[in-house]
C-alpha positions, 0 to 999 in steps of 0.5 A, a space after each residue: 500500500 502506497 502513502 497516498 493509499 494510506 492517507 485516503 484510507 484514513 480519511 475514509 475511515 474518519 468520514 465513516 465515523 462522521 457520516 455514521 453519526 450525522 446520517 443515522 436514523 432517529 431513535 438512537 439506533 446508531 450503535 452498530 454503525 458507530 462501532 463499524 466506523 470506529 473499528 475502521 479508524 482503529 484498524 487502518 492506523 495501527 495496521 499500517 504502522 505495524 506493517 511498516 515495522 514488520 517490513 523493516 524487520 524483514 529487510 534486516 533479517 534478509 540483509 543478515 541472511 545475505 551476509 551469512 550466505 556469502 560467508 558460508 559459500 566462501 568458506 565452502 569454496 575455500 574448503 575445496 567443495 564444488 561450486 554447485 554443491 557449495 551453493 546448496 550447502 550454504 543455502 540450507 536452512 534459509 527459506 528465502 533461498 529456495 529458488 536459488 537452491 532449486 535452480 542450482 539442483 536442476 542445472 538452471 541459470 543460477 545468476 538469474 535466480 540470484 537476481 530474481 531473489 535480490 528483488 525481495 526487500 533486503 536481499 539486494 546484496 545478492 546482486 553483487 553475488 550474482 555479478 561475482 558468480 557470472 564473472 567467475 563462470 565466464 572467466 574461470 576466476 576464483 569465486 571465494 575471494 570475491 565473495 569474501 570481499 562482497 561479504 565484508 562490504 555488505 557487513 560494513 554497509 550494515 554497520 553504517 546502517 545500524 549507526 544511522 538507525 541508532 541516531 534516528 531512534 530518538 526522533 522515532 521515539 519522540 514521534 511515538 511519545 507525542 502520538 500517545 500524549 492525548 491518551 495521557 491527557 484523557 487519563 489526566 482529565 478523568 482523574 480530575 473528575 472530567 468525563 472526556 470519553 462521554 464527549 468523544 463517544 457520545 455525539 457527532 462532534 465528539 466522534 469527529 474530534 476522536 476520528 480527526 485526532 486518531 488520523 493526525 496522530 497516526 499520520 504523524 507517526 507514519 510520516 516519521 517512520 516513512 522518513 526514517 525508512 527512506 534514510 535507512 534504506 
């Protein structure tokens, strides 16, 4: 889902709440419609934020797996194992490398399989592995030494990325704290004897405020996460 689609989804969710409140039939029978509207708001905002966290972790896991693949493959080749057998052993235990292993076993185009797998988020380091494999196959050069250098380069990039992520952690934490502050405000109001939830959940204006608040808080966190992703990638 693109950024524009997320914004549109959030706006539609808030509109659902407002319409459900203002257009509901008389007689107080707004419960099911309001529940659906509020569910739309609460499902779109956290779902996309959690999805971005999952995507980031998947990229990190795959980058680490590519480095491990380079190290394992280079070690097998240094030990004198034939190249296809070395690739098969190095890819064992990695669910992301199924296409590569299958292609190697049937005698297919390993370079194409590596480049196809490299299109997955976080696996772009396989592009260098594919290039090294192709040059080695054409020229007969030693692949193990090249893979050592590729793995070292990817490891340096990962260390630099970790430093950037550490530097951006305060900004990310601040954005999440600011998004959570309204909850503390509600708790403070309730501790002082006020009834903010009655206002927010009891009428059209309150539900509109609630929806807009969730929308703005979610957009703020999403925007910061998007900026962080752009820098980290």
